[in-house]
C-alpha positions as CSV (number, residue, x, y, z in Angstrom):
1,M,0.0,0.0,0.0
2,K,1.0,3.6,-0.3
3,C,1.0,6.1,2.5
4,H,-0.8,9.5,1.8
5,I,0.4,12.3,4.2
6,N,-1.4,15.6,4.3
7,I,1.7,17.9,3.7
8,D,-0.4,21.1,3.9
9,Q,-1.3,20.5,7.6
10,G,2.4,19.7,8.5
11,A,1.7,16.0,9.2
12,T,4.7,13.7,9.3
13,Q,2.6,10.4,9.2
14,C,-0.5,9.2,7.6
15,D,-3.6,8.5,9.6
16,R,-3.4,4.8,9.2
17,C,0.2,4.4,10.5
18,I,-0.7,6.7,13.5
19,R,-3.7,4.5,14.2
20,K,-1.8,1.2,14.0
21,S,1.5,2.6,15.4
22,L,3.6,1.7,12.3
23,D,6.5,3.4,10.7
24,C,5.3,5.6,7.8
25,V,7.4,5.5,4.7
26,F,6.4,8.2,2.2
27,R,7.6,7.9,-1.4
28,K,7.2,10.7,-3.9
29,H,5.6,10.3,-7.3
30,R,8.3,8.9,-9.6
31,R,6.6,8.8,-13.0
32,G,7.1,12.6,-13.6
33,R,8.3,15.7,-12.1
34,R,6.0,18.5,-11.1
35,P,7.1,22.0,-12.0
36,A,7.4,23.0,-8.4
37,I,9.8,20.2,-7.5
38,K,13.5,20.7,-8.5
39,A,15.6,17.9,-10.0
40,S,18.2,18.2,-7.2
41,S,15.5,17.3,-4.6
42,L,14.7,14.3,-6.6
43,S,18.3,13.2,-6.9
44,E,18.8,13.6,-3.2
45,Q,15.6,11.6,-2.5
46,D,16.8,8.9,-4.8
47,S,20.2,8.8,-3.2
48,T,18.6,8.3,0.3
49,P,18.3,4.7,1.0
50,T,14.8,3.5,1.9
51,N,16.0,0.2,3.3
52,P,19.1,-0.4,5.4
53,N,19.9,-3.4,3.2
54,D,19.9,-1.2,0.1
55,G,22.6,1.1,1.6
56,Q,24.8,-1.9,2.5
57,L,24.5,-3.3,-1.0
58,R,25.5,0.1,-2.5
59,R,28.5,0.4,-0.3
60,F,29.5,-3.1,-1.0
61,S,29.4,-2.6,-4.8
62,S,31.3,0.8,-4.6
63,E,34.0,-0.7,-2.4
64,G,34.2,-3.6,-4.8
65,S,34.7,-1.3,-7.8
66,K,37.5,0.4,-5.9
67,H,39.2,-2.9,-5.3
68,Q,39.0,-4.2,-8.9
69,T,41.7,-6.5,-9.7
70,F,43.8,-6.9,-12.9
71,W,41.5,-9.7,-14.0
72,D,38.3,-7.5,-13.9
73,Q,39.6,-4.7,-16.2
74,S,39.6,-6.2,-19.7
75,E,37.1,-4.9,-22.2
76,T,38.3,-6.8,-25.2
77,F,40.8,-9.5,-26.0
78,Q,43.2,-7.3,-27.9
79,P,46.7,-6.7,-26.6
80,P,46.1,-3.0,-25.7
81,D,43.0,-3.9,-23.5
82,L,44.2,-7.3,-22.3
83,L,47.7,-6.4,-21.0
84,N,48.5,-3.9,-18.3
85,K,47.0,-0.6,-19.4
86,D,49.8,1.4,-17.8
87,A,52.2,-0.3,-20.2
88,M,50.0,0.5,-23.1
89,K,49.9,4.3,-22.3
90,G,53.4,5.2,-23.0
91,D,55.4,3.3,-20.2
92,F,55.8,0.2,-22.2
93,S,58.4,-2.1,-20.4
94,L,58.7,-5.7,-19.4
95,E,58.2,-4.8,-15.8
96,K,55.0,-3.1,-16.6
97,V,53.7,-5.8,-18.9
98,L,54.4,-8.6,-16.3
99,S,52.8,-6.6,-13.5
100,T,49.2,-7.5,-12.5
101,N,49.0,-5.0,-9.5
102,V,47.0,-2.2,-10.8
103,G,46.3,-0.7,-7.4
104,A,49.8,0.5,-6.6
105,K,51.3,3.0,-8.9
106,A,55.0,3.0,-9.3
107,A,56.9,6.2,-8.7
108,R,57.6,7.8,-12.0
109,R,61.2,8.9,-12.8
110,P,61.4,12.7,-13.2
111,S,62.4,13.9,-16.7
112,A,66.1,14.6,-17.0
113,D,65.0,17.7,-19.0
114,K,63.1,19.0,-15.9
115,A,64.6,17.4,-12.9
116,D,67.8,19.6,-12.7
117,K,67.2,23.3,-13.5
118,S,70.9,23.9,-13.2
119,R,71.4,22.3,-16.6
120,D,70.3,25.3,-18.6
121,P,73.0,27.3,-20.3
122,L,72.6,30.3,-18.0
123,S,73.4,28.3,-14.8
124,L,76.3,26.7,-16.5
125,G,77.8,30.0,-17.5
126,I,77.7,29.4,-21.3
127,V,75.8,32.7,-21.8
128,N,74.7,35.4,-19.6
129,N,71.1,36.6,-19.1
130,H,71.4,39.5,-21.4
131,V,72.7,37.5,-24.3
132,A,70.3,34.6,-23.6
133,T,67.1,36.8,-23.5
134,S,68.3,38.7,-26.7
135,L,68.8,35.5,-28.6
136,F,65.6,34.0,-27.4
137,D,63.8,37.2,-28.5
138,V,65.3,37.0,-31.9
139,F,64.2,33.4,-32.3
140,M,60.6,34.0,-31.3
141,R,60.3,37.2,-33.4
142,K,62.2,36.0,-36.6
143,L,63.0,32.4,-36.8
144,N,59.9,31.0,-35.4
145,N,57.8,32.6,-38.2
146,Y,59.4,30.2,-40.6
147,I,58.6,27.0,-38.7
148,C,55.4,28.0,-36.9
149,Q,56.5,25.9,-34.0
150,L,56.1,27.9,-30.6
151,D,53.3,30.0,-29.2
152,P,54.7,33.3,-28.0
153,N,52.0,33.5,-25.3
154,L,52.9,30.1,-23.9
155,H,56.6,30.0,-24.6
156,T,58.0,32.9,-22.7
157,F,61.7,32.9,-21.8
158,T,60.9,32.1,-18.1
159,S,58.5,29.3,-18.8
160,V,60.8,27.6,-21.3
161,Q,63.7,27.9,-18.9
162,E,61.6,26.2,-16.2
163,K,60.0,23.6,-18.5
164,S,62.8,22.4,-20.6
165,P,66.4,23.5,-20.6
166,F,66.9,21.4,-23.8
167,L,64.3,23.5,-25.7
168,L,65.8,26.8,-24.4
169,T,69.3,25.6,-25.4
170,A,68.1,24.7,-28.9
171,C,66.4,28.1,-29.4
172,L,69.5,29.9,-28.3
173,A,71.8,27.8,-30.5
174,V,70.0,28.3,-33.7
175,A,69.6,32.1,-33.0
176,A,73.4,32.3,-32.3
177,K,74.2,30.4,-35.5
178,V,73.1,33.4,-37.5
179,L,73.7,36.3,-35.1
180,N,76.3,35.4,-32.6
181,P,78.7,32.8,-34.1
182,S,81.2,33.1,-31.2
183,V,78.9,31.4,-28.6
184,Y,77.2,29.0,-31.2
185,P,79.6,26.1,-30.8
186,Y,79.2,26.0,-27.0
187,L,75.4,26.2,-27.2
188,K,75.2,23.6,-29.9
189,E,77.4,21.3,-28.0
190,H,75.3,21.6,-24.8
191,A,72.1,21.2,-26.8
192,E,73.4,17.9,-28.3
193,K,74.4,16.7,-24.9
194,L,70.9,17.3,-23.4
195,K,69.3,15.8,-26.5
196,M,71.3,12.5,-25.9
197,E,70.4,12.5,-22.2
198,C,66.7,12.8,-23.1
199,F,67.2,9.9,-25.6
200,R,69.1,7.8,-23.1
201,R,66.5,8.2,-20.4
202,G,63.5,7.8,-22.7
203,D,62.0,11.2,-21.7
204,K,58.9,12.2,-23.5
205,S,57.4,15.8,-23.7
206,P,56.3,18.2,-26.4
207,E,59.2,20.5,-25.5
208,I,61.7,17.6,-26.3
209,V,60.1,17.0,-29.8
210,Q,60.2,20.8,-30.5
211,G,63.8,21.0,-29.5
212,I,64.7,18.1,-31.8
213,L,62.9,19.7,-34.7
214,I,64.4,23.1,-34.2
215,L,68.0,21.6,-34.2
216,T,67.0,19.8,-37.4
217,Y,65.7,22.8,-39.3
218,W,69.0,24.7,-38.7
219,K,71.5,21.9,-38.6
220,E,75.2,21.7,-39.5
221,S,76.1,21.6,-43.2
222,D,77.5,18.0,-42.8
223,D,74.7,16.8,-40.6
224,T,72.9,13.9,-42.3
225,R,70.5,12.8,-39.4
226,A,67.5,14.7,-40.5
227,W,65.4,11.9,-41.5
228,L,66.5,9.9,-38.4
229,S,65.7,12.8,-36.1
230,V,62.3,13.4,-37.6
231,G,61.5,9.7,-37.2
232,Y,62.5,9.8,-33.5
233,A,60.3,12.9,-32.9
234,I,57.4,11.2,-34.6
235,R,57.8,8.1,-32.3
236,L,57.8,10.4,-29.3
237,C,54.6,12.0,-30.4
238,M,52.9,8.7,-31.1
239,D,53.9,7.5,-27.6
240,L,52.3,10.6,-26.2
241,G,49.1,9.9,-28.1
242,Y,49.1,12.7,-30.7
243,Y,48.0,10.4,-33.4
244,K,44.7,10.1,-31.6
245,F,43.8,13.9,-31.9
246,S,40.3,14.7,-32.9
247,P,38.8,17.7,-34.7
248,E,36.3,18.1,-31.9
249,E,37.5,20.2,-29.0
250,P,36.8,19.4,-25.3
251,E,34.3,21.5,-23.4
252,E,34.9,23.9,-20.5
253,E,38.8,24.3,-20.9
254,S,40.7,27.3,-19.4
255,E,42.8,29.3,-21.8
256,L,46.1,27.8,-20.4
257,A,44.7,24.3,-21.2
258,V,43.6,25.3,-24.6
259,R,46.9,26.8,-25.5
260,E,48.7,23.7,-24.2
261,R,46.4,21.4,-26.2
262,R,47.0,23.5,-29.3
263,N,50.6,23.4,-28.7
264,A,50.6,19.6,-28.8
265,E,48.3,19.8,-32.0
266,R,50.7,22.3,-33.6
267,T,53.6,20.0,-32.9
268,W,51.8,17.1,-34.7
269,L,50.9,19.3,-37.7
270,V,54.6,20.5,-38.0
271,L,55.7,16.8,-37.9
272,F,53.2,15.9,-40.6
273,V,54.5,18.7,-42.9
274,Y,58.1,17.9,-42.2
275,D,57.5,14.2,-42.6
276,R,55.9,14.7,-46.0
277,S,58.5,17.2,-47.2
278,I,61.5,15.1,-46.3
279,S,59.9,12.1,-48.0
280,L,59.4,14.3,-51.1
281,Q,63.1,15.4,-51.1
282,T,64.7,12.1,-50.3
283,G,62.3,9.5,-51.7
284,K,62.1,7.7,-48.4
285,P,58.8,6.3,-47.0
286,R,56.3,8.5,-45.0
287,M,55.7,7.7,-41.4
288,I,52.5,9.7,-40.5
289,D,49.2,8.5,-42.0
290,R,46.4,10.8,-42.9
291,S,43.7,11.1,-40.1
292,N,40.5,13.0,-39.7
293,F,42.3,15.7,-37.7
294,L,45.0,16.3,-40.3
295,E,42.4,16.4,-43.1
296,T,40.2,18.9,-41.4
297,A,42.8,21.0,-40.0
298,P,43.3,23.2,-43.0
299,N,39.7,24.2,-43.0
300,T,39.2,25.1,-39.3
301,W,42.3,24.9,-37.1
302,Y,43.6,28.4,-38.1
303,K,40.3,29.9,-37.2
304,H,40.3,29.2,-33.5
305,P,40.1,32.3,-31.3
306,L,43.5,31.6,-29.8
307,A,45.2,30.9,-33.2
308,L,48.4,32.6,-34.2
309,P,49.0,34.5,-37.4
310,S,51.7,31.8,-38.3
311,D,49.0,29.1,-37.9
312,V,47.7,30.2,-41.4
313,L,51.0,29.3,-42.9
314,L,51.1,26.0,-41.0
315,C,47.7,25.0,-42.3
316,A,48.6,26.1,-45.8
317,F,51.5,23.7,-45.7
318,V,49.3,20.8,-44.3
319,A,46.9,21.4,-47.2
320,L,49.7,21.4,-49.7
321,R,51.3,18.1,-48.4
322,L,47.8,16.5,-48.5
323,L,47.4,17.6,-52.1
324,T,50.9,16.6,-52.9
325,S,50.4,13.0,-51.6
326,G,47.3,12.6,-53.8
327,L,49.0,14.2,-56.8
328,F,52.1,12.1,-57.0
329,E,50.2,9.0,-56.1
330,L,47.9,9.8,-59.2
331,L,50.9,10.4,-61.5
332,E,52.7,7.3,-60.3
333,G,49.6,5.2,-61.2
334,Q,50.1,6.1,-65.0
335,S,51.7,3.4,-67.0
336,D,54.9,4.2,-68.9
337,S,53.5,2.6,-72.0
338,A,50.6,5.0,-72.1
339,R,51.8,8.1,-70.5
340,N,49.6,10.7,-72.1
341,I,49.3,12.7,-68.8
342,D,49.5,16.2,-70.2
343,P,45.7,17.0,-69.6
344,L,46.2,15.5,-66.1
345,L,49.2,17.7,-65.5
346,A,47.3,20.8,-66.6
347,I,44.5,20.0,-64.1
348,L,47.0,19.5,-61.4
349,Q,48.8,22.7,-62.1
350,R,45.5,24.6,-61.9
351,Q,44.9,22.9,-58.4
352,V,48.3,24.1,-57.2
353,Q,47.6,27.6,-58.5
354,A,44.3,27.6,-56.8
355,W,45.9,26.5,-53.5
356,Q,48.5,29.4,-53.8
357,D,45.8,32.0,-54.6
358,H,43.5,30.8,-51.8
359,W,46.2,30.9,-49.1
360,L,47.8,34.1,-50.2
361,E,44.5,35.8,-49.8
362,I,43.9,34.3,-46.3
363,A,47.5,35.3,-45.2
364,E,47.1,38.8,-46.3
365,A,43.8,39.0,-44.6
366,A,45.2,37.7,-41.4
367,R,48.2,40.1,-41.7
368,C,50.7,37.5,-41.6
369,E,54.5,38.2,-41.7
370,R,56.0,38.9,-45.1
371,C,58.1,35.7,-44.7
372,N,54.9,33.6,-44.5
373,I,53.6,35.1,-47.8
374,L,57.0,34.6,-49.6
375,L,57.0,30.9,-48.4
376,I,53.5,30.3,-49.9
377,Q,54.7,31.7,-53.2
378,F,58.0,29.8,-53.1
379,Y,56.4,26.4,-52.2
380,G,53.8,26.9,-54.9
381,L,56.5,27.4,-57.6
382,H,58.4,24.4,-56.3
383,L,55.5,22.1,-56.5
384,R,54.7,23.2,-60.0
385,L,58.4,22.6,-60.9
386,L,58.1,19.0,-59.6
387,L,55.0,18.3,-61.5
388,W,56.4,19.5,-64.7
389,S,59.7,17.6,-64.2
390,F,57.8,14.5,-63.6
391,L,56.8,14.4,-67.3
392,L,60.5,14.6,-68.3
393,K,61.5,11.3,-66.6
394,P,61.5,9.2,-69.7
395,S,62.8,11.9,-72.0
396,L,66.0,13.6,-70.8
397,P,68.2,10.4,-70.5
398,Q,67.3,9.6,-74.1
399,S,67.5,12.9,-75.8
400,A,68.4,11.5,-79.2
401,S,64.7,10.7,-79.9
402,L,62.6,13.6,-78.5
403,P,58.9,13.5,-78.9
404,P,57.4,16.9,-79.7
405,T,54.9,16.7,-76.8
406,K,57.7,17.0,-74.3
407,A,58.8,20.5,-75.4
408,P,56.1,22.3,-73.5
409,A,56.9,20.4,-70.2
410,I,60.6,21.2,-70.7
411,W,59.9,24.9,-71.3
412,A,57.5,25.2,-68.5
413,S,59.7,23.5,-66.0
414,H,62.6,25.7,-67.1
415,T,60.4,28.7,-66.6
416,N,59.3,27.6,-63.1
417,A,62.9,27.1,-62.1
418,L,63.9,30.6,-63.3
419,E,60.8,32.1,-61.5
420,M,61.9,30.4,-58.2
421,L,65.3,32.0,-58.5
422,R,63.9,35.3,-59.4
423,L,61.5,35.3,-56.5
424,V,64.2,34.8,-53.9
425,S,66.5,37.4,-55.5
426,Q,63.9,40.3,-55.4
427,P,65.2,43.1,-53.1
428,D,62.2,42.8,-50.8
429,N,62.5,39.0,-50.4
430,S,66.2,38.3,-50.3
431,P,66.7,39.7,-46.8
432,L,64.0,37.3,-45.6
433,L,66.2,34.4,-46.5
434,F,68.8,35.3,-43.9
435,F,66.7,33.5,-41.3
436,A,65.2,30.7,-43.5
437,Q,65.6,27.0,-42.6
438,D,68.0,24.7,-44.5
439,S,65.2,23.1,-46.6
440,I,64.6,26.4,-48.4
441,H,68.1,26.5,-49.5
442,V,68.1,22.9,-50.7
443,M,65.1,23.9,-52.9
444,I,67.0,26.9,-54.3
445,A,70.0,24.7,-55.1
446,Y,67.7,22.2,-56.7
447,A,66.2,24.9,-58.9
448,T,69.7,26.2,-59.9
449,V,71.0,22.8,-61.1
450,F,67.7,22.1,-62.8
451,V,67.6,25.3,-64.9
452,V,71.3,24.8,-65.9
453,K,70.9,21.2,-67.0
454,V,67.5,21.6,-68.6
455,S,68.6,24.7,-70.6
456,R,70.9,22.4,-72.7
457,Y,68.1,19.8,-73.2
458,L,65.7,22.6,-74.1
459,F,68.0,23.8,-76.9
460,L,68.2,20.2,-78.3
461,Y,64.4,20.0,-78.2
462,L,63.9,23.1,-80.0
463,L,66.2,22.1,-82.8
464,K,64.8,18.6,-83.1
465,T,61.0,19.0,-82.8
466,F,59.9,21.9,-85.0
467,T,60.3,22.0,-88.9
468,N,58.7,25.2,-89.9
469,L,60.6,27.7,-91.9
470,V,61.7,29.7,-88.9
471,I,63.2,26.8,-87.2
472,Q,64.8,25.6,-90.4
473,L,66.7,29.0,-90.2
474,L,67.7,28.1,-86.7
475,L,69.5,25.1,-87.9
476,C,71.8,27.3,-89.9
477,V,72.6,29.5,-86.8
478,P,72.0,27.5,-83.6
479,R,74.7,29.5,-81.9
480,E,72.5,32.7,-81.5
481,V,69.7,31.0,-79.8
482,Q,71.9,29.0,-77.6
483,I,73.7,32.2,-76.4
484,E,70.3,33.7,-75.6
485,L,69.1,30.7,-73.6
486,E,72.3,30.2,-71.7
487,G,72.6,34.0,-71.1
488,I,69.2,34.2,-69.4
489,T,70.1,31.3,-67.2
490,V,73.6,32.8,-66.2
491,E,71.9,36.2,-65.6
492,T,69.4,34.8,-63.2
493,I,71.9,32.6,-61.3
494,R,74.3,35.6,-61.0
495,T,71.5,37.9,-59.7
496,T,70.6,35.3,-57.1
497,A,74.2,34.9,-56.0
498,Q,74.6,38.6,-55.7
499,S,71.5,38.7,-53.5
500,F,72.9,36.1,-51.1
501,N,76.3,37.9,-51.1
502,K,74.6,41.1,-49.9
503,Q,73.4,39.3,-46.7
504,V,77.0,39.3,-45.3
505,A,76.1,36.1,-43.5
506,P,78.4,34.4,-41.0
507,D,80.7,31.7,-42.2
508,K,79.2,28.2,-42.4
509,S,75.7,29.7,-42.3
510,S,73.0,28.7,-44.8
511,C,73.1,32.0,-46.8
512,W,77.0,31.8,-46.8
513,L,76.8,28.3,-48.2
514,Q,74.2,29.2,-50.8
515,A,76.3,32.2,-52.1
516,R,79.4,29.9,-52.4
517,F,77.3,27.3,-54.1
518,L,75.9,29.7,-56.7
519,Q,79.3,31.2,-57.4
520,K,80.7,27.8,-58.0
521,V,77.9,27.0,-60.5
522,L,78.8,30.2,-62.3
523,R,82.5,29.2,-62.4
524,E,81.6,25.8,-63.7
525,F,79.3,27.3,-66.4
526,N,82.1,29.7,-67.4
527,E,84.8,26.9,-67.6
528,A,82.4,24.9,-69.7
529,A,81.8,27.8,-72.0
530,Q,85.4,28.5,-72.4
531,L,86.2,24.9,-73.1
532,R,83.6,24.9,-75.8
533,L,84.9,28.2,-77.3
534,R,88.4,26.6,-77.5
535,N,87.0,23.5,-79.3
536,E,85.1,25.8,-81.8
537,Q,88.2,27.8,-82.4
538,E,90.2,24.6,-83.1
539,A,87.5,23.3,-85.4
540,D,87.4,26.6,-87.3
541,I,91.2,26.5,-87.7
542,A,91.0,22.9,-89.0
543,R,88.0,23.8,-91.4
544,T,90.1,26.8,-92.7
545,K,93.2,24.7,-93.3
546,L,91.0,22.1,-95.1
547,N,89.4,24.8,-97.3
548,Q,92.8,26.1,-98.2
549,Y,94.1,22.7,-99.0
550,Q,91.1,22.0,-101.1
551,S,91.3,25.4,-103.0
552,H,95.1,24.9,-103.6
553,D,95.1,21.3,-104.9
554,H,91.6,21.3,-106.4
555,P,90.9,24.8,-107.9
556,A,87.9,23.5,-109.8
557,V,85.9,22.6,-106.7
558,V,83.2,25.2,-106.1
559,Q,83.0,26.5,-102.6
560,P,79.5,26.3,-101.0
561,A,77.6,29.5,-100.7
562,P,77.5,31.0,-97.2
563,P,74.2,30.4,-95.2
564,P,71.6,33.1,-95.3
565,A,71.9,35.7,-92.7
566,P,70.0,34.7,-89.6
567,P,67.3,36.9,-88.1
568,P,67.8,38.4,-84.6
569,S,67.8,35.8,-81.9
570,S,65.0,37.5,-80.0
571,M,62.8,37.0,-83.1
572,L,63.6,33.4,-83.2
573,I,62.9,32.8,-79.7
574,D,59.5,34.6,-80.1
575,S,58.9,32.2,-83.0
576,I,59.7,29.2,-80.9
577,V,57.5,30.2,-78.1
578,N,54.6,30.7,-80.4
579,S,55.3,27.3,-81.9
580,I,55.3,25.7,-78.5
581,N,52.1,27.5,-77.4
582,S,50.3,26.3,-80.6
583,T,51.6,22.8,-79.9
584,D,49.9,22.4,-76.6
585,S,47.1,24.8,-75.4
586,N,47.3,23.5,-71.9
587,T,50.6,25.4,-71.3
588,T,49.5,28.6,-72.8
589,G,50.5,31.6,-70.6
590,M,53.3,29.7,-68.9
591,V,55.9,29.3,-71.7
592,G,57.3,32.7,-72.4
593,V,57.8,33.8,-68.8
594,G,61.4,32.6,-68.7
595,L,62.6,34.8,-71.6
596,Q,62.1,38.2,-70.2
597,S,65.6,39.6,-70.8
598,R,66.1,39.9,-74.5
599,S,69.0,42.3,-74.3
600,Y,71.4,40.2,-72.2
601,Q,75.1,40.4,-73.1
602,P,77.4,38.1,-71.0
603,P,80.1,40.0,-69.1
604,H,83.8,39.7,-70.1
605,D,84.4,37.1,-67.4
606,M,81.2,35.1,-68.1
607,S,81.0,34.9,-71.9
608,I,78.8,32.1,-73.2
609,S,79.5,30.4,-76.5
610,A,77.7,27.6,-78.3
611,T,78.9,24.2,-79.1
612,P,78.2,22.5,-82.4
613,L,75.8,19.6,-81.9
614,P,77.6,16.3,-81.4
615,E,77.0,13.6,-83.9
616,D,75.0,11.4,-81.5
617,G,72.9,14.3,-80.3
618,Q,74.0,14.2,-76.6
619,P,75.1,17.3,-74.9
620,E,78.7,17.7,-74.2
621,F,78.3,19.5,-71.0
622,V,79.7,19.3,-67.5
623,F,76.2,19.6,-65.9
624,S,75.2,16.2,-67.3
625,D,77.6,14.6,-64.9
626,D,75.6,13.7,-61.8
627,T,78.6,12.3,-60.0
628,H,80.4,15.7,-60.5
629,W,77.3,17.5,-59.1
630,E,77.2,15.1,-56.0
631,T,80.7,16.3,-55.1
632,M,79.9,19.9,-55.8
633,F,76.8,19.7,-53.4
634,A,78.8,18.0,-50.7
635,N,81.6,20.6,-51.0
636,A,78.9,23.4,-50.8
637,G,77.3,21.9,-47.8
638,F,74.4,19.8,-49.4
639,N,74.6,16.1,-48.8
640,I,72.7,14.3,-51.6
641,A,74.6,11.0,-51.6
642,N,71.7,9.2,-49.8
643,G,68.9,11.2,-51.4
644,T,67.5,11.6,-54.9
645,F,68.9,13.7,-57.6
646,M,68.4,14.5,-61.3
647,P,67.3,12.8,-63.3
648,E,66.6,9.8,-60.8
649,V,64.5,12.2,-58.7
650,Y,61.6,11.9,-61.0
651,S,60.9,8.3,-60.1
652,T,60.9,8.7,-56.4
653,F,58.4,11.5,-55.8
654,E,55.4,10.8,-53.7
């Protein structure tokens, strides 16, 4: 039965229970809640046991849940759920795996990077506080804009010094490399020492990952550990669970918690970009798979209220690397027997151009740094160069038989390489490269060698693939056009070298190495030209002697008439450009960009002469020797022995 109490009269028992001297138990209506009754009162009423036995049962079940054993925890029969969960969450060791005691938590070793604050470079006397704060300020204001790594609101000098002496030393070392070379060796040595201690102890934190990446971006010229270091950093982040990031944000987070979470997400995005970039440059496998978080980041992550201006550049790079993966996977799927991919390349080129236009507009609206805008333009040109060069893979090694459809690709790739060099040599852009990371300089070196090597192949294509009247005149005077093409190449490289020389960079820095490299290219070019000039002079002398001999011993022999006077070289090149444009409409608007300097005259120390075509059609040119170029890159500070290089690079892209 139910007891009914007259609450309005203040009764505590019903009439029946009072009459029979019974305990009156009153239960409120449970099928619904009246508007006058709060949910909190219902929950309090529900939590009150109506029976002493009910309370004992509840206490027993709660105490039982607190004392769950190892054998009560498994949800599935997979190793991550079946074995000790502490071992599956980043503390994987035999001791953890073989332990069944889940109640007692072992004391965790303090991180070597945080345990001893006296290991930072200030406490050791490597630098004083004034030098350290100045170098750190330069890193955050200048260098950090190129790598989109640290949050200035979260990574202050004091907080970084307290959190991670390794990260602090790494920031100071790379800043000293370009601004204070006298203290750089000591900071670099201490950073490497702290890095090895973190590796030896197995320490894991986002600051350690960031320190590893910073040392990798601005490494020594003979350092070949980039791929290994990035792989180790990726493993650390996977152990920290970064691969599980979700696009959905947690609710009710403090600003500090949001910044720390975005700091971890930013580190994972930077690693994804670096992983795909180094795979593209070296041809080695990728280590980070695509995920929902990575694929949605370019659309939303930079729009967060706490986002940084440099997050726009980071999301642009993520979008570019996602696009790059699909592009080269699509190109590699085309069979060599039916490689008619010109229309596909035209579509891909438009996608890259759309990417560049889209992110330039966003970067300008967000008032990003000038270096961010420069990098978007530079990476767009670099990717287009890779796309066009992909089409040249089956052609350049076999230049004796040149299909006409390859000429637009060669011309467009030659144009893209020239535009990359012109972009970085502009007066407004060249000072920005003083702080640029090493990968930018590797791309510049690639464009330099590409434009030199392809300029010779381009000349052969022009002579072999077109047969109209204007090109027939070219066969009489190939020297004029060759001087024009090689002259434009030399002028562009020389302007780029001068822009790097004006930086007055410290010895062994990236700009210093780049200037030396470009100067060496010009010297090699000049030596090759002088060699060809001597060969031509010797050939002219031999022909003159032969003609004199024939006219003396055989006076009846009629000397051939001299060839017709050639038109100006600029007119010939314009005719060639028009012929190429009419050959393939997909490349219209891109072909004639590379020949903007019609009036180029080589200086007295850089005169360029033509070489008569060899009988086998192969170019007699020093830049066709890849072994020679590997040595030159090593001498100039770019180690490519374990990577990919022309022309083998075309077969190893993503």
